[in-house]
N, C-alpha and C positions, 0 to 999 in steps of 0.2 A: 695294669700291667696286663701283657698279652694274654697270660694264663687265663684271664678271668672274663675275656672277650666273649660275647655270647656266639654260639655258633662255632667256635673254635675247637677244634679236637686236635690236641698237641701231636697226637700218634700221626694224623694225616695232613696238616696243614703244613704247607710250604711258607717259610719265613725268610724275608729277606733285611738284613741291617745294614743300611746304607752309611758307609763311612764308619765301619766297625772298629778301627783303631786296633786297641788291645785285644779285643775278642771277648772280654770279659762278660758281655751282655749274652752272646753266643753260648758261651760256656754255660752261663747261669740258665738259660733257657734249656739247654741240652739236660745238663746234670739235675737240677733243681726241679724243673717243671715238666720234663717228658718230651719235649718238643725233639722231634727226629728228622725232620729236612729243614734244616739251618743254612742259610747261605749269607756269610758276610762280604761285603766289598769295601774296598779303600783304594783311593788312588796312589797311596806311597808304597813303594814296594818294600821299603823297612816295616811299615806297618803291618803289611800282608806276612811277611817272614817272622815277626814278632807274634802276631796273632795266631800264626800256624803252630809256634811252640808253645804259646799258652793252651791251645787246645789239645796238642798232645799230651801235656802236663795235666791238665785238668780232666781227660778221659782216663788217661792211666790211674790218676789217683782213684777216680770213681770207678774204676773197673768196667769202663764201658768200650765196646768196640767201635770206632768210627767207621768201619769198612760195611758194616751191618745197615747203615742208615745214611743219610746225606748230611753231613757237617762239613762245610767247606769253607775257605776264605779266597777270593779272587780278587785280582788287581783289576779296577773297573772305575772309569771317571762317571759320577752320577750325572753330569751334564750332557753327557753324550756316551750312555749306557750300550755296552754290547751284548747286555742281557735280553732274553727274549721277553716280549710284550706279555704281559696277564701270566707270567709264569709263577706267581706268588699269590697267596691267599691274604697275606700279612707282611705290611711293607713298614719299618721303623727306621727311624732316625736320632739314636740316642742322645747324638750331641745337641739336638734341639730341645729334648727334654732337660738335659744339664743346663742351657741357657735360660730355660724359662723357670726351673724350679732351683 
């Protein structure tokens, strides 16, 4: 779990979830583990729209204000990313975890 990585401070670490899909991992990191700088990407505009709806609902349920920190989903292709190099402290691909376990 990212929350247990040595040297990772949830309040300051910038986390990228590549291919975030429904954004449940982003919401989980945000609501359950206190990560406050979390960005998800997906190449599908439908997934990005769904992920935004999930994050809104999760934040509303938890009473967390998204605008006070960074919680976002952006459309991006991981094979030709438009995100700045070295902008994140932790990069995840939950889909890989799903395939392995």
